[in-house]
GUKETOR-897584 format. One line per field, with one value per residue (C-alpha): residue number from 1; residue in three letters; x, y, z. Coordinates in steps of 0.02 Angstrom, whole numbers. Layout:
BEGIN
resi	[NUM;...]
resn	[ALA;...]
X	[X;...]
Y	[Y;...]
Z	[Z;...]
This chain:
BEGIN
resi	[1;2;3;4;5;6;7;8;9;10;11;12;13;14;15;16;17;18;19;20;21;22;23;24;25;26;27;28;29;30;31;32;33;34;35;36;37;38;39;40;41;42;43;44;45;46;47;48;49;50;51;52;53;54;55;56;57;58;59;60;61;62;63;64;65;66;67;68;69;70;71;72;73;74;75;76;77;78;79;80;81;82;83;84;85;86;87;88;89;90;91;92;93;94;95;96;97;98;99;100;101;102;103;104;105;106;107;108;109;110;111;112;113;114;115;116;117;118;119;120;121;122;123;124;125;126;127;128;129;130;131;132;133;134;135;136;137;138;139;140;141;142;143;144;145;146;147;148;149;150;151;152;153;154;155;156;157;158;159;160;161;162;163;164;165;166;167;168;169;170;171;172;173;174;175;176;177;178;179;180;181;182;183;184;185;186;187;188;189;190;191;192;193;194;195;196;197;198;199;200;201;202;203;204;205;206;207;208;209;210;211;212;213;214;215;216;217;218;219;220;221;222;223;224;225;226;227;228;229;230;231;232;233;234;235;236;237;238;239;240;241;242;243;244;245;246;247;248;249;250;251;252;253;254;255;256;257;258;259;260;261;262;263;264;265;266;267;268;269;270;271;272;273;274;275;276;277;278;279;280;281;282;283;284;285;286;287;288;289;290;291;292;293;294;295;296;297;298;299;300;301;302;303;304;305;306;307;308;309;310;311;312;313;314;315;316;317;318;319;320;321;322;323;324;325;326;327;328;329;330;331;332;333;334;335;336;337;338;339;340;341;342;343;344;345;346;347;348;349;350;351;352;353;354;355;356;357;358;359;360;361;362;363;364;365;366;367;368;369;370;371;372;373;374;375;376;377;378;379;380;381;382;383;384;385;386;387;388;389;390;391;392;393;394;395;396;397;398;399;400;401;402;403;404;405;406;407;408;409;410;411;412;413;414;415;416;417;418;419;420;421;422;423;424;425;426;427;428;429;430;431;432]
resn	[MET;GLN;PRO;LYS;ILE;ALA;PHE;VAL;GLY;ALA;GLY;SER;ALA;THR;PHE;THR;ARG;MET;LEU;LEU;GLY;ASP;ILE;PHE;SER;TYR;PRO;GLU;LEU;ARG;GLY;ALA;THR;ILE;SER;LEU;HIS;ASP;ILE;ASP;PRO;GLU;ARG;LEU;GLU;THR;SER;ALA;GLY;VAL;ALA;ARG;VAL;THR;ALA;GLU;GLU;ALA;GLY;ALA;ALA;PRO;SER;VAL;GLU;ALA;HIS;ALA;GLU;ARG;ARG;ALA;ALA;LEU;ASP;GLY;ALA;ASP;TYR;VAL;ILE;ASN;MET;VAL;GLN;VAL;GLY;GLY;HIS;VAL;ALA;THR;VAL;ALA;ASP;HIS;GLU;ILE;PRO;ALA;ARG;TYR;GLY;LEU;ARG;GLN;THR;ILE;GLY;ASP;THR;LEU;GLY;ILE;GLY;GLY;ILE;PHE;ARG;ALA;LEU;ARG;THR;ILE;PRO;VAL;MET;GLN;GLY;ILE;ALA;ALA;ASP;ILE;ALA;ALA;VAL;ALA;PRO;GLY;ALA;TRP;LEU;LEU;ASN;TYR;THR;ASN;PRO;MET;ALA;MET;LEU;CYS;TRP;ALA;THR;PHE;ALA;GLY;THR;PRO;GLN;LYS;ARG;VAL;VAL;GLY;LEU;CYS;HIS;SER;VAL;GLN;ASN;THR;THR;ARG;GLN;LEU;ALA;GLU;LEU;VAL;GLY;VAL;PRO;PHE;GLU;GLU;ILE;THR;PHE;VAL;GLY;GLY;GLY;VAL;ASN;HIS;GLN;ALA;PHE;ILE;LEU;ARG;PHE;GLU;ARG;ASP;GLY;GLU;ASP;LEU;TYR;PRO;LEU;LEU;ASP;ARG;GLU;ILE;GLU;ALA;ASN;PRO;ASP;LEU;LEU;ARG;ARG;VAL;ARG;VAL;GLN;MET;TYR;THR;ARG;LEU;GLY;TYR;PHE;PRO;THR;GLU;SER;SER;GLU;HIS;SER;ALA;GLU;TYR;LEU;PRO;TRP;PHE;MET;HIS;ASP;ASP;GLU;ALA;ILE;GLU;ARG;PHE;ARG;ILE;LYS;VAL;ALA;ASP;TYR;VAL;ARG;MET;SER;GLU;GLU;ASN;LEU;GLU;GLU;TYR;GLU;GLU;THR;ARG;ARG;ARG;LEU;ALA;ALA;GLY;GLU;PRO;LEU;PRO;ILE;GLU;LEU;SER;ASN;GLU;TYR;ALA;PRO;GLN;ILE;ILE;HIS;SER;MET;GLU;THR;GLY;ARG;PRO;ARG;VAL;ILE;TYR;GLY;ASN;VAL;GLU;ASN;THR;GLY;LEU;ILE;GLU;ASN;LEU;PRO;GLN;GLY;ALA;CYS;VAL;GLU;VAL;PRO;CYS;LEU;VAL;ASP;ASP;SER;GLY;LEU;HIS;PRO;VAL;HIS;LEU;GLY;GLU;LEU;PRO;ALA;GLN;LEU;ALA;ALA;LEU;ASN;ARG;THR;PHE;LEU;ASN;VAL;GLY;GLU;LEU;THR;VAL;ARG;ALA;ALA;LEU;GLU;GLY;ASN;PRO;ALA;HIS;VAL;ARG;GLN;ALA;ALA;LEU;LEU;ASP;PRO;ASN;THR;ALA;ALA;THR;LEU;SER;PRO;ASP;ARG;ILE;TYR;GLU;LEU;CYS;ASP;GLU;LEU;THR;ALA;ALA;HIS;GLY;ASP;LEU;LEU;PRO;GLU;PRO;LEU;ARG;VAL;LEU]
X	[0;72;98;6;131;67;161;124;167;164;156;346;325;514;556;391;445;614;557;424;552;656;506;448;620;585;475;400;338;259;83;95;-48;16;-86;-43;-89;-59;-153;-129;-255;-160;8;-88;-163;15;85;-50;-1;179;150;44;175;322;229;203;381;435;314;228;45;6;-152;-130;-246;-251;-326;-356;-392;-234;-320;-399;-236;-166;-297;-225;-48;98;224;207;343;329;404;299;358;249;235;316;425;357;399;571;602;544;666;808;754;709;869;967;903;979;1152;1122;1177;1115;1149;1003;911;826;908;992;1002;850;786;790;709;564;545;530;401;296;309;300;107;91;203;93;-57;12;60;-119;-188;-70;-128;-305;-304;-131;-70;95;141;323;334;479;524;621;569;699;752;770;838;701;557;601;638;469;379;448;448;277;167;124;219;379;396;483;650;722;806;942;1063;1214;1299;1275;1338;1483;1558;1546;1638;1763;1793;1824;1939;2054;2043;1960;1806;1664;1620;1781;1750;1686;1629;1549;1475;1367;1311;1179;1088;1190;1328;1374;1551;1641;1713;1798;1844;1928;1972;2007;2048;2159;2127;2094;2110;2303;2254;2133;2275;2384;2252;2219;2405;2426;2272;2271;2123;2028;2062;1938;1792;1717;1697;1886;1932;1819;1910;2074;2035;1924;2005;1848;1762;1585;1450;1369;1412;1508;1360;1253;1394;1455;1290;1300;1460;1505;1668;1619;1451;1482;1655;1666;1842;1785;1630;1746;1892;1777;1662;1503;1337;1244;1050;1072;919;809;878;858;671;648;723;610;463;532;559;380;307;408;350;167;206;285;137;15;106;125;307;409;470;631;662;831;865;932;1014;871;845;649;618;762;681;516;592;689;543;432;553;667;819;946;1019;1117;1046;1090;928;886;820;801;948;920;1106;1155;1276;1329;1399;1255;1094;979;813;894;873;1043;1096;1174;1188;1019;995;835;743;571;584;589;728;855;982;1156;1240;1390;1461;1535;1596;1770;1753;1773;1633;1519;1560;1519;1356;1300;1298;1181;1071;1060;961;863;805;749;653;566;524;458;333;284;269;203;345;384;540;627;612;719;833;863;910;1027;1121;1128;1309;1290;1162;1252;1416;1325;1190;1173;1046;926;941;898;746;692;726;625;483;481;484;347;245;285;238;89;-48;88;163;86;-42;57;210;122;167;334]
Y	[1;171;299;456;612;778;939;1072;1242;1176;1348;1351;1296;1273;1165;1069;1036;985;858;788;762;660;560;520;460;314;186;123;294;355;306;395;511;686;793;986;1115;1303;1438;1551;1494;1549;1464;1307;1314;1339;1202;1081;1134;1112;935;877;950;861;701;702;735;601;474;457;432;496;556;741;829;1009;1060;1230;1147;1083;926;869;867;767;641;470;529;412;555;744;863;1033;1189;1330;1503;1587;1774;1753;1892;2038;1953;1914;2088;2148;2022;2107;2292;2322;2244;2338;2506;2459;2419;2235;2147;1983;1877;1754;1765;1608;1491;1585;1760;1883;1842;1646;1676;1776;1660;1508;1601;1636;1447;1345;1372;1308;1156;1120;1127;1008;884;893;860;709;638;663;602;516;428;349;463;535;726;767;952;1067;1230;1338;1363;1180;1134;1253;1193;1009;1020;1112;978;826;910;995;880;695;683;583;528;686;725;882;877;989;992;1052;896;826;993;1014;840;861;1034;957;818;940;1044;887;819;658;581;594;410;359;464;405;534;551;705;780;926;1045;1087;1225;1206;1024;966;832;720;594;630;481;377;196;230;378;551;680;827;840;859;1008;1084;1077;1164;1304;1338;1341;1448;1578;1658;1516;1598;1734;1609;1610;1424;1403;1505;1401;1240;1314;1359;1220;1070;1005;1075;1151;1082;1254;1401;1546;1659;1564;1530;1717;1767;1611;1678;1840;1887;1955;2032;2197;2230;2324;2261;2081;2104;2162;2039;1888;1941;1929;1974;2064;2046;1931;1838;1985;1978;1786;1802;1934;1823;1678;1793;1825;1638;1595;1723;1650;1474;1539;1617;1457;1351;1480;1470;1283;1302;1150;1145;1039;915;941;798;839;752;809;676;670;573;451;428;386;272;169;161;107;-21;-79;-8;42;224;328;505;655;696;818;712;721;696;532;518;520;659;635;814;912;929;785;825;952;931;863;825;645;502;401;227;219;60;-10;-25;158;292;244;386;330;357;466;476;635;776;848;969;1129;1084;1037;1210;1303;1195;1239;1425;1383;1275;1396;1513;1373;1308;1481;1516;1343;1369;1542;1472;1309;1384;1553;1640;1812;1834;1689;1786;1933;1798;1705;1867;1912;1750;1753;1772;1898;1998;2007;2054;2199;2283;2328;2232;2387;2392;2211;2226;2377;2274;2122;2242;2319;2144;2079;2229;2204;2018;2038;1907;1781;1758;1644;1744;1743;1813;1957;2078;2073]
Z	[1;-50;94;121;128;193;165;290;221;38;-27;-24;-200;-245;-103;-129;-306;-250;-124;-241;-373;-256;-190;-361;-416;-316;-414;-246;-207;-370;-314;-159;-98;-89;26;19;148;147;234;80;-57;-192;-140;-109;-284;-349;-251;-317;-491;-461;-385;-538;-662;-563;-563;-748;-785;-673;-745;-578;-547;-371;-298;-262;-135;-91;88;157;316;406;496;335;243;386;402;384;344;370;350;384;309;393;314;371;397;519;469;301;222;331;501;425;385;564;640;550;533;714;791;665;731;898;814;824;663;605;447;434;605;582;707;861;908;922;764;804;974;896;754;877;983;825;763;918;936;760;793;948;832;704;838;907;736;705;871;825;636;601;758;720;581;570;581;477;509;397;486;579;713;701;881;975;880;891;1072;1105;1005;1094;1266;1257;1149;1132;968;994;809;758;678;622;450;385;233;322;351;178;99;215;192;3;18;126;3;-132;-33;5;-166;-113;-204;-84;-108;-28;127;293;426;588;652;797;907;878;717;632;760;736;699;593;725;611;427;348;196;230;412;371;454;321;430;387;203;252;352;211;97;219;240;51;21;165;87;175;341;292;316;488;487;448;589;703;638;666;846;899;797;710;559;587;482;454;338;398;354;481;606;621;715;840;910;1010;911;741;719;819;748;584;541;569;454;316;348;360;212;327;238;360;346;191;240;186;21;7;61;-76;-204;-142;-171;-351;-380;-326;-446;-587;-541;-548;-724;-793;-729;-812;-973;-974;-972;-900;-719;-727;-597;-498;-387;-214;-65;55;192;201;36;87;254;177;50;184;302;162;76;215;127;268;264;381;391;511;620;749;896;1090;1180;1278;1336;1139;1183;1356;1390;1322;1421;1431;1339;1227;1038;964;789;776;638;638;552;459;390;390;587;604;647;771;845;855;1038;1007;1191;1242;1119;1137;1289;1193;1058;1206;1293;1132;1106;1280;1245;1094;1190;1340;1225;1158;1322;1392;1230;1232;1414;1382;1252;1345;1518;1459;1550;1465;1584;1487;1330;1392;1479;1312;1236;1377;1357;1168;1121;983;1063;1235;1142;1057;1177;1357;1461;1468;1266;1254;1354;1246;1087;1158;1200;1028;945;1051;990;811;813;915;893;807;983;1116;1204;1379;1295;1209;1345;1428]
């Protein structure tokens, strides 16, 4: 029997198309039921059109459904792929422009920092609603989450809802290991690696070929090409001893050392407020997709290495795979907080998804991760406990925010963002 795969936030038409292209690349999934939901009727209609065109190009014959009501879309689902962006472009702009008036710089603002905190607070109520719908109409379904802030949202879901079959999915590990392979001149297929930590701040703990450590090759490449030292993540590697899995652009705003310093912004080529530009490009790409659909122009399928289609295929067919997932820390990483959300290797087959125990991270990596998780824990507690004091405390402990602003200014900034986002926030947090 073919699975039912529900997409929540399916109006992200480009990402929906990419995932569907991957899903339909597997013959065993070409007859799946694809159930789409978005709160924007126009985007929902566009995503349904994208799904049908993608299926036709892939030679697939799925059943495609479009639902304005979320629970109807989730009814009977085996897998729920979440990619909502609560507040959309307008909220993204506010998350950047308001802090900028205080002198606080961000690059992406979707994972940590003041932007990540308020994005989480907007999104956690929606995640709770999705979990409640799954419990009501799709018990046993896997929630495959792509929405950021990944660690905070998954943490809030498995800590604050009955939904335990939840895994957060990112592409940082896949992309980084391929980039490292290219840097050291070794075919990716010949490399073995192990990574772990927190999403967007995990590290490659082992990087080998046939048991040989490849980090010395990377060291030689950096020595031969000093321009690499103008990347934040290379600076992190040279100082911490392990290569981080997330880009320099993301990593810069998770640390206290770069974003407040004009010279560092220039030297490390940090793109301030780049996510606003990316969000504008996403809007343009969506309009281009609508135009191509209306004109009957093709929408070429470009296969990716995203994990959700691989997980679904493995669970449906029994083909074993290793993916990197964001899951509850049940002792998987011993020197990070129990119950937090951590990123570790996971074995996937028809018996489910099984996180791998990594033991202890190197002390310096765990120490850095804890500065990340401190902010995440207070943000999650703010939402689940309805405690507005934790919002300000999360901001006070955020590395970049604390390195830039005084406590009084941080409080003022939290107040202004709270007013700006208004009803999108959990009701107890709308007044600080």
